C-alpha positions as CSV (number, residue, x, y, z in Angstrom):
1,R,-7.2,40.5,-42.0
2,L,-8.1,37.8,-39.3
3,W,-10.3,39.4,-37.0
4,G,-12.6,42.1,-36.9
5,L,-11.5,43.6,-33.6
6,P,-8.7,46.0,-33.0
7,T,-6.7,44.0,-31.1
8,P,-5.9,40.5,-32.0
9,D,-7.4,37.3,-30.3
10,S,-4.9,36.4,-27.1
11,D,-4.8,32.9,-28.2
12,F,-3.4,34.1,-31.8
13,V,-0.7,36.3,-29.3
14,G,0.0,33.5,-27.3
15,L,1.1,31.6,-30.4
16,V,3.6,34.0,-31.1
17,V,4.8,34.1,-28.3
18,H,5.2,30.4,-28.0
19,M,7.0,30.8,-31.6
20,V,9.5,33.6,-30.3
21,K,10.1,31.8,-26.8
22,S,11.1,28.4,-28.8
23,L,13.9,30.4,-30.4
24,L,14.8,32.4,-27.5
25,E,15.3,28.8,-25.7
26,S,18.0,27.5,-27.9
27,P,21.7,29.4,-27.1
28,V,22.6,29.1,-30.6
29,S,19.4,31.5,-31.8
30,M,20.7,33.7,-29.0
31,R,24.2,34.0,-30.5
32,S,22.6,35.5,-33.8
33,K,22.2,39.3,-33.2
34,T,19.7,39.2,-36.1
35,L,17.7,36.4,-34.7
36,R,17.6,37.8,-31.2
37,A,16.7,41.6,-32.4
38,T,14.2,40.1,-34.3
39,C,12.6,38.1,-31.7
40,F,13.1,41.8,-29.2
41,A,11.3,43.7,-31.8
42,V,8.0,41.4,-31.9
43,I,7.9,41.1,-28.5
44,T,8.3,45.1,-27.8
45,T,5.0,45.2,-30.3
46,I,3.3,42.9,-28.5
47,V,4.0,44.6,-25.3
48,H,3.6,48.3,-26.8
49,R,0.8,48.4,-29.2
50,Y,-1.7,45.0,-27.9
51,K,-0.8,45.5,-24.3
52,Q,-0.1,41.6,-23.3
53,C,2.2,41.9,-20.7
54,E,0.9,38.5,-19.1
55,L,1.6,36.6,-21.5
56,V,5.3,38.3,-22.3
57,S,5.8,38.2,-18.0
58,A,4.8,34.4,-18.4
59,M,7.4,33.9,-20.7
60,V,10.2,35.6,-19.6
61,S,9.8,34.0,-16.0
62,D,9.5,30.3,-17.8
63,L,12.6,31.0,-19.6
64,L,14.5,32.0,-16.6
65,S,13.3,29.0,-14.6
66,H,14.8,26.6,-17.1
67,H,17.5,28.0,-19.2
68,A,20.8,29.5,-17.9
69,H,21.7,31.4,-20.9
70,T,18.4,33.5,-20.5
71,P,19.0,36.0,-17.7
72,A,21.2,38.5,-20.0
73,P,19.1,39.0,-22.9
74,M,16.1,39.1,-20.9
75,V,17.4,42.2,-19.1
76,T,18.3,43.5,-22.6
77,L,14.8,42.8,-23.5
78,C,13.5,44.7,-20.4
79,V,15.5,47.4,-21.2
80,A,14.0,48.0,-24.9
81,I,10.9,47.7,-23.5
82,A,10.9,50.0,-20.8
83,S,10.9,53.0,-23.3
84,E,7.5,53.5,-22.5
85,P,5.2,53.1,-19.8
86,S,3.8,49.8,-20.6
87,G,7.4,48.5,-20.4
88,H,7.1,49.5,-16.5
89,Q,3.7,47.4,-16.3
90,L,5.8,44.3,-17.7
91,V,8.7,44.6,-15.2
92,A,5.7,44.4,-12.6
93,E,4.2,41.8,-13.8
94,I,7.5,39.8,-14.1
95,F,8.0,40.6,-10.3
96,R,4.6,39.5,-9.2
97,E,5.2,36.2,-11.5
98,F,8.2,35.5,-9.5
99,G,6.1,35.8,-6.4
100,R,3.4,33.8,-7.4
101,Q,6.0,30.9,-8.6
102,D,7.1,28.3,-5.5
103,G,10.8,30.1,-5.3
104,G,10.4,29.9,-1.6
105,S,10.5,26.2,-1.0
106,S,13.3,24.5,0.3
107,S,13.7,22.2,-2.3
108,T,17.6,21.8,-3.4
109,S,17.1,20.4,-6.6
110,P,19.5,21.2,-9.4
111,Q,16.3,23.1,-11.2
112,D,15.5,25.2,-8.3
113,S,19.0,26.1,-7.9
114,T,19.2,27.0,-11.2
115,R,15.9,29.0,-11.1
116,C,17.0,31.3,-8.2
117,K,20.3,31.9,-9.7
118,N,19.1,32.8,-13.1
119,I,16.2,34.9,-11.3
120,S,18.7,36.2,-8.9
121,T,20.9,37.7,-11.7
122,F,18.3,39.3,-13.7
123,I,16.8,41.2,-10.6
124,S,20.5,42.3,-10.0
125,D,21.2,43.3,-13.4
126,L,17.8,45.1,-14.0
127,G,18.5,47.1,-10.7
128,Q,21.7,48.1,-12.1
129,Q,20.4,49.1,-15.7
130,L,16.7,50.0,-14.9
131,P,17.0,51.5,-11.4
132,A,14.0,53.8,-11.7
133,V,11.7,51.1,-12.9
134,V,12.9,48.8,-10.2
135,R,12.2,51.6,-7.4
136,E,8.8,51.8,-9.0
137,N,8.1,48.3,-8.0
138,F,10.0,48.2,-4.6
139,S,7.7,46.6,-2.4
140,L,7.6,43.4,-4.6
141,L,11.0,43.3,-4.0
142,L,11.1,42.8,-0.7
143,V,8.9,39.7,-0.9
144,H,11.8,37.8,-2.1
145,L,14.2,38.7,0.8
146,E,12.3,36.2,2.6
147,N,13.2,33.5,0.4
148,E,15.3,30.8,1.4
149,S,17.3,30.5,-1.4
150,Y,20.5,32.7,-0.4
151,M,20.8,33.5,-4.4
152,M,17.5,35.0,-4.4
153,R,18.2,37.2,-1.5
154,N,21.8,38.4,-2.9
155,G,19.8,39.7,-6.0
156,V,17.6,41.8,-4.1
157,I,20.5,42.8,-1.9
158,Q,22.3,44.0,-5.5
159,A,19.1,45.4,-6.8
160,L,18.7,47.3,-3.7
161,A,22.7,49.0,-3.7
162,Y,21.8,50.2,-7.1
163,L,18.7,52.2,-6.2
164,V,21.0,53.9,-3.6
165,C,23.5,54.3,-6.5
166,D,20.8,56.2,-8.7
167,R,20.2,59.4,-7.8
168,P,18.5,61.4,-10.3
169,S,18.6,65.2,-10.6
170,G,16.0,67.7,-9.6
171,G,15.2,67.7,-13.5
172,E,14.6,64.2,-14.1
173,Q,11.6,63.6,-11.6
174,A,8.4,65.9,-10.3
175,P,9.0,67.5,-7.3
176,G,5.9,65.3,-5.7
177,N,8.4,62.1,-6.4
178,A,11.6,63.4,-4.7
179,A,10.1,62.9,-1.2
180,S,9.1,59.0,-2.0
181,T,12.3,58.8,-4.1
182,G,14.3,59.6,-0.5
183,S,12.2,57.4,1.4
184,T,12.9,54.4,-1.2
185,R,16.8,55.1,-0.6
186,D,16.3,55.4,3.2
187,S,14.5,52.0,3.2
188,A,17.1,50.5,0.7
189,L,19.8,51.7,3.0
190,S,17.8,50.1,6.7
191,I,17.3,47.0,4.6
192,L,21.1,46.4,4.2
193,E,21.8,47.3,7.6
194,E,19.7,44.7,8.7
195,R,21.1,42.1,6.1
196,L,24.7,42.2,8.0
197,H,22.8,39.8,10.1
198,D,21.2,37.3,7.7
199,V,21.7,33.6,8.6
200,H,23.5,32.7,5.5
201,S,27.3,33.7,5.6
202,F,27.3,34.4,1.7
203,T,24.6,36.9,2.3
204,R,26.4,38.7,4.8
205,S,29.4,38.6,2.4
206,K,27.5,40.2,-0.6
207,T,25.9,42.7,1.4
208,L,29.4,44.0,2.6
209,Q,30.4,43.9,-0.8
210,M,27.6,46.5,-1.7
211,W,28.2,48.6,1.4
212,L,31.8,48.6,0.0
213,H,30.5,49.9,-3.4
214,L,28.5,52.2,-1.4
215,C,31.4,53.7,0.2
216,K,33.6,53.6,-2.8
217,N,31.4,55.9,-4.1
218,K,30.9,58.3,-1.4
219,L,26.8,57.2,-1.4
220,I,26.5,56.5,2.3
221,P,24.8,59.3,4.4
222,V,27.0,61.1,7.1
223,A,24.3,60.1,9.6
224,R,24.5,56.5,9.0
225,L,28.3,56.5,9.2
226,H,28.7,55.7,13.0
227,R,26.0,53.0,13.2
228,L,27.4,51.6,10.2
229,T,30.8,51.3,11.8
230,K,29.7,49.5,14.3
231,L,27.8,47.1,12.7
232,V,30.6,46.3,10.4
233,I,32.9,46.0,13.4
234,G,30.9,43.6,14.9
235,R,31.2,41.4,11.6
236,L,35.1,41.2,12.4
237,R,33.9,38.5,14.8
238,D,32.1,36.5,12.2
239,K,32.7,33.0,11.9
240,S,32.9,33.2,8.4
241,A,36.3,33.8,7.2
242,V,34.8,35.7,3.9
243,V,32.7,37.6,6.0
244,R,35.4,38.7,8.1
245,K,37.6,39.5,5.2
246,N,34.9,41.9,3.5
247,A,34.4,43.6,7.1
248,I,37.9,44.5,6.9
249,S,37.7,45.8,3.4
250,V,34.5,48.3,4.2
251,L,36.5,49.0,7.5
252,T,39.5,50.1,5.1
253,A,37.1,51.8,2.6
254,L,35.1,53.9,5.5
255,L,38.5,54.9,6.4
256,Q,39.9,56.2,3.4
257,F,36.8,58.1,1.9
258,N,35.3,59.2,5.0
259,P,33.7,62.7,4.8
260,Y,36.3,64.2,7.6
261,G,39.3,63.4,6.3
262,A,39.6,61.8,2.6
263,D,43.2,61.9,2.4
264,L,45.0,59.6,4.6
265,S,48.3,59.5,2.8
266,L,51.0,59.1,5.2
267,S,53.3,62.0,4.0
268,V,50.3,64.1,4.6
269,F,50.4,63.1,8.4
270,H,54.2,63.2,8.6
271,K,54.0,67.2,7.5
272,K,50.8,67.8,9.9
273,L,53.5,66.2,12.4
274,D,56.4,67.9,12.0
275,A,54.6,71.4,11.8
276,A,53.0,70.5,15.1
277,A,55.9,69.6,16.6
278,K,57.5,72.7,15.8
279,K,54.9,74.7,16.8
280,L,55.2,73.0,20.0
281,N,59.0,73.3,20.6
282,E,58.1,77.0,19.8
283,V,55.6,77.0,22.8
284,V,57.7,75.2,25.0
285,G,60.7,77.7,24.5
286,K,58.5,80.8,25.0
287,A,56.9,79.2,28.2
288,S,60.8,78.2,29.3
289,A,62.0,81.8,28.9
290,A,58.7,83.6,30.6
291,A,59.3,80.8,33.9
292,E,63.0,81.7,34.3
293,R,62.0,85.4,34.3
294,V,59.6,84.5,36.8
295,L,62.3,82.5,39.2
296,A,64.8,85.1,38.8
297,E,61.8,88.4,39.7
298,Q,60.7,85.7,42.7
299,Q,64.8,85.1,43.6
300,K,65.2,88.9,43.7
301,Q,61.9,89.6,45.7
302,E,63.3,86.5,48.3
303,S,66.5,88.2,49.1
304,A,65.6,91.8,49.1
305,A,62.8,90.7,51.7
306,A,65.5,88.5,53.7
307,A,67.8,91.8,53.7
308,A,65.1,93.7,54.7
309,A,64.5,91.4,57.8
310,A,68.1,91.5,58.9
311,D,68.1,95.5,59.1
312,A,64.9,95.2,60.4
313,S,66.4,93.0,63.1
314,D,69.7,95.0,64.0
315,D,67.3,98.3,64.2
316,G,65.0,96.5,66.8
317,S,67.7,95.8,69.1
318,T,69.7,99.5,69.0
319,V,66.1,100.5,69.8
320,A,65.7,98.4,72.8
321,M,68.9,99.1,74.6
322,E,68.2,103.0,74.0
323,Q,64.6,102.6,75.4
324,D,65.9,100.7,78.7
325,P,69.3,102.4,79.9
326,D,68.2,101.5,83.6
327,S,68.5,97.9,82.5
328,E,71.9,98.5,81.6
329,N,72.9,100.4,84.8
330,A,71.5,97.5,87.0
331,A,73.6,94.7,85.0
332,L,76.8,97.1,85.7
333,E,75.7,97.1,89.5
334,D,75.6,93.5,89.7
335,V,79.0,92.9,88.1
336,D,80.5,95.4,90.8
337,E,78.7,93.9,93.8
338,D,80.0,90.3,92.2
339,K,83.8,91.9,92.4
340,E,83.4,93.3,96.0
341,N,81.8,89.7,97.4
342,A,85.0,88.4,95.5
343,T,87.3,90.4,97.3
344,P,86.6,89.4,101.1
345,S,87.0,86.1,100.1
346,M,90.0,86.5,99.0
347,S,91.3,88.5,101.9
348,S,90.4,85.8,104.4
349,D,92.3,83.4,102.3
350,N,95.7,85.4,102.8
351,E,94.9,85.7,106.5
352,S,94.6,81.7,106.6
353,A,97.7,81.3,104.8
354,A,99.6,83.5,107.5
355,S,98.1,82.0,110.5
356,L,99.2,78.5,109.2
357,E,103.2,80.3,108.7
358,N,103.1,81.5,111.8
359,D,102.2,77.8,113.6
360,A,104.9,76.5,111.5
361,E,107.5,78.7,113.1
362,S,106.4,78.3,116.6
363,E,106.5,74.7,116.3
364,R,110.2,74.8,115.2
């Protein structure tokens, strides 16, 4: 035995970690499945048996900061270690190590860009493969949303989308954790809505891509559909063509996968249109026949009323003549008087004509 205590000295463990790190730094070593599996087995033993999460998290963070080939192997390592609770602690320590490092600087050096890109890839892949573990460290991820590098924000946005996609059944989680899981999902969705207004067009575009992914998997709550649609419509006026293109894709998916009518095939709507037109014609035909019947009845009633009115006027004049015979007799007397008055006038005219003739004969 090299030491008397149950656990080895931290310096010795650090030496082993340093040797493993030297192997993992080489892309050639990572191509060897046997060597890579051996390195992962050593690191797993150090984490599970000796609880040296700090040393391993520092090693992972350093590898991601300087070597572009390390994100995928480090995710595989975390997945292998996460089978026990100590693996969850390792992920939390790695996230804390990311926060302790100077990842929020405004430096644009190639080394800083490589680091941000590697960490972004690591976070997004880890969120896809270990969503439950990442959910436990949800608050540690949100710190990186304030990072000036859009690549870091993109990685966190992808991880949040994968958290929403992970929906464990009731048997996979304790009843007490169901409420916290729902709260985490709501918080993640709210953050994804906010990131549609990110200052960088690449982040806005990535956020729209994640909403497209959620929409195609039918994971967007109905209560958020209206607000999300308005936000995406607003992105149609974005100054970036990539953002506008992704916004169109999201709107198309919202129409295709909406919960109120999932099938938007044109043939289906043609059938519905034909059925509606046929029903409309039937209704219009029935209404026209009813209107014609009503019009005929009205015409009959009007003609009957006119005939009744004519009969009533004739009967009224006859009754008036019968009720006033004196007036008729008076009218006849007036006619006789007119005749009598006219007869003397005619006789006087004859007399004047005779006198004229007598005067003429006397003159001759």
